[in-house]
C-alpha positions in Angstrom: 96.3 97.4 105.0 96.3 100.7 106.9 93.9 102.7 109.0 92.1 106.0 108.4 91.7 108.4 111.3 87.9 109.0 110.9 87.0 105.9 112.8 83.6 105.0 114.0 83.3 102.6 116.9 81.1 99.6 117.4 79.1 98.8 120.5 82.0 97.4 122.5 84.2 100.4 121.9 86.6 98.8 119.4 87.0 100.3 116.0 84.2 98.9 113.9 82.9 98.3 110.4 82.8 102.1 109.6 86.5 102.3 110.4 87.3 99.5 107.9 85.2 101.2 105.2 87.1 104.4 105.9 90.4 102.6 105.7 89.6 101.2 102.3 88.5 104.5 100.9 91.5 106.3 102.4 94.0 103.8 101.1 92.5 103.6 97.7 93.0 107.4 97.4 96.4 107.2 99.0 97.8 104.5 96.7 96.2 106.2 93.7 97.8 109.6 94.6 101.2 108.2 95.8 101.9 105.0 93.8 104.8 103.1 95.3 104.5 105.2 98.5 106.7 102.9 100.6 109.5 102.8 98.0 111.1 99.8 96.3 113.3 98.4 99.1 111.8 95.5 101.1 111.1 95.9 104.8 113.7 94.5 107.2 111.2 91.9 108.5 110.6 90.7 104.9 114.4 90.3 104.4 114.6 88.2 107.6 111.5 86.3 106.7 112.9 85.4 103.3 116.0 84.0 105.0 113.8 81.9 107.3 111.6 80.7 104.4 114.5 79.7 102.1 116.3 77.9 104.9 113.2 75.9 105.5 112.8 75.0 101.9 109.5 77.0 101.5 108.2 77.3 98.0 105.0 79.3 98.3 104.3 82.3 100.5 101.0 84.1 101.2 101.5 87.7 102.1 98.6 89.4 103.9 98.4 93.2 103.7 100.8 93.3 100.7 100.0 96.9 99.7 101.8 97.9 96.5 104.2 94.9 96.9 107.6 95.9 98.0 107.9 92.8 100.1 106.0 90.5 97.8 108.2 91.4 94.9 111.3 90.9 97.1 110.1 87.4 97.9 109.6 86.7 94.2 113.0 88.0 93.3 114.4 85.6 96.0 112.9 82.7 94.2 109.6 82.2 96.1 106.2 82.0 94.6 103.9 84.6 96.2 100.2 85.2 96.6 99.9 88.9 97.6 96.6 89.7 99.3 95.3 93.1 100.3 91.9 94.9 100.4 93.1 97.7 98.0 92.6 96.8 94.3 94.5 100.0 93.4 97.6 98.8 95.4 97.3 95.3 93.9 97.1 96.7 90.4 100.3 98.6 91.0 101.9 95.4 92.3 100.8 93.4 89.3 102.1 96.0 86.9 105.5 95.9 88.7 105.6 92.1 88.6 104.9 92.2 84.8 107.6 94.8 84.3 110.2 92.8 86.2 109.4 89.6 84.5 108.0 88.1 87.8 104.4 87.5 86.7 104.8 83.8 86.9 105.8 84.1 90.5 103.3 86.6 91.8 99.5 86.3 92.0 97.2 88.9 93.7 94.0 88.5 95.6 91.6 91.2 97.0 91.0 90.0 100.6 89.2 91.4 103.6 90.9 89.7 106.5 87.9 90.1 108.7 86.3 87.3 106.6 87.5 83.7 106.1 90.5 83.6 103.9 89.6 82.5 100.3 92.3 79.8 100.3 92.1 76.0 100.7 93.0 74.2 103.9 96.8 73.4 104.1 97.5 75.0 100.8 100.5 77.3 101.5 103.9 76.8 103.0 104.3 80.1 104.8 102.5 83.3 105.6 103.9 86.8 106.1 102.2 89.9 107.5 104.0 93.1 108.2 101.9 95.3 110.6 98.6 93.9 109.3 97.5 92.4 112.6 98.0 95.7 114.5 95.6 97.6 112.3 92.2 98.6 113.7 91.0 95.0 114.2 89.4 93.9 117.4 91.1 91.2 119.5 88.4 88.8 118.5 89.0 89.5 114.8 92.8 89.1 115.3 92.2 85.7 116.9 89.9 84.7 114.0 92.5 85.8 111.5 95.3 83.8 113.1 93.0 80.7 113.2 92.5 81.2 109.4 96.2 81.4 108.9 96.6 78.1 110.8 93.9 76.6 108.6 95.6 77.5 105.3 99.1 76.6 106.4 100.4 73.1 105.8 101.5 71.2 108.9 105.0 72.5 109.8 104.3 75.8 107.9 105.7 79.1 109.2 103.9 82.3 110.1 106.0 85.5 110.4 104.2 88.6 111.4 105.1 92.0 112.9 103.0 94.2 115.2 103.4 97.5 117.1 103.4 96.8 120.8 102.5 98.6 124.0 106.1 99.9 124.5 105.6 102.1 121.4 105.6 105.9 122.1 102.1 106.2 120.5 100.5 103.7 122.8 98.0 105.6 125.0 98.4 108.7 123.0 95.7 110.4 120.9 92.1 109.0 120.8 91.3 105.7 122.4 88.8 103.4 120.7 89.0 100.6 123.3 90.7 97.2 123.0 94.2 98.8 123.0 93.3 100.6 119.7 94.6 104.2 119.7 94.3 106.8 117.0 97.2 109.2 116.6 98.2 111.5 113.8 95.5 110.1 111.5 96.0 106.4 112.0 94.4 103.9 114.3 96.6 101.1 115.6 95.9 98.0 117.8 98.9 97.9 120.1 99.8 94.4 121.3 100.6 93.5 124.9 102.9 90.5 125.1 100.0 88.4 126.5 98.2 88.7 123.1 101.2 87.4 121.3 101.3 84.4 123.6 97.6 83.8 123.3 97.9 83.9 119.5 100.5 81.2 119.7 98.2 78.7 121.4 98.2 75.6 119.3 101.4 76.7 117.5 105.1 76.4 118.3 106.3 79.9 119.2 109.8 80.1 117.7 110.9 83.6 118.5 109.6 87.1 119.5 112.1 89.8 118.5 111.8 93.5 119.6 112.9 95.9 116.9 112.4 99.5 115.8 111.4 101.0 112.5 110.9 104.5 111.1 111.6 107.9 112.4 109.5 107.9 115.6 110.8 105.2 115.9 108.0 102.6 116.0 108.4 99.8 118.4 107.5 96.4 117.1 107.7 92.7 117.6 108.6 90.3 114.9 107.0 87.0 115.7 107.8 83.6 114.1 105.6 80.6 114.9 105.1 77.2 113.3 101.9 75.3 112.7 101.9 72.0 114.6 
C-alpha cells in the first residue's frame, strides 16, 4: 500500500479519505503500468521475518500491504502458507499469477483489504503477521492504533507481528508538505513518520521483542523493524 501526492486532508489536519482514494487510483495505475515494479528479490525485513517465523514454528502468515508479492512469494518458497492482503486488485492479480507460475498456488491466497476497516479474518486465526512500510503510509495515528488492535485480534496467543516503518530520523521527515500528525508529503508520496513513543504505545498489551534501526534504498530511508508478540 502506497501513497499518492495529491492528498486532501480531513478536519484534524491528517491525510484523510480523499488521500486513500487517490492512493488506490495511483497504485492501480502504477502496478498496471509497471508490473513487478519492486523486482523479484524479497526485502531484507522479509528475509529476517522468515527466519523468525520458521524458528518459532509458524505455519501461516498474513502479510498486510503485500503489493505484487515479492515478500509473500518468498515466504511461500520458504515453506510458509501466506495470505497476501492489499487494497490493489491489480497488484494481487499479478501476485496470484506469479504464484500459479511458480507452483505455489496451494501456499498463497490473496485478499483485497482496506486496513482502515476491521480486518476480514477470524479472531486468533493466524500465527504471524508481517507488514513492510504499511503502517507508515498516510494513516492517522488513530487508524494505526486501530489497525494494530486488529492485528492483535487475528493473531493467536503467542503469535508474532513483524512490521517496519520510516521514523523521525529519516531525511524526509519535516521536508515537503506537512499534513499534520507527523505525515509529510515529499516527492509525490505522503509518509507517516514514527516517533519512538508511537512504537512503544503500539506495543501496549504486547511483548516488545526488538526494535532495530536500519536503512533501505538510495536516500537512504531510515526505518525501524519492530517485532512484538501477542500475549
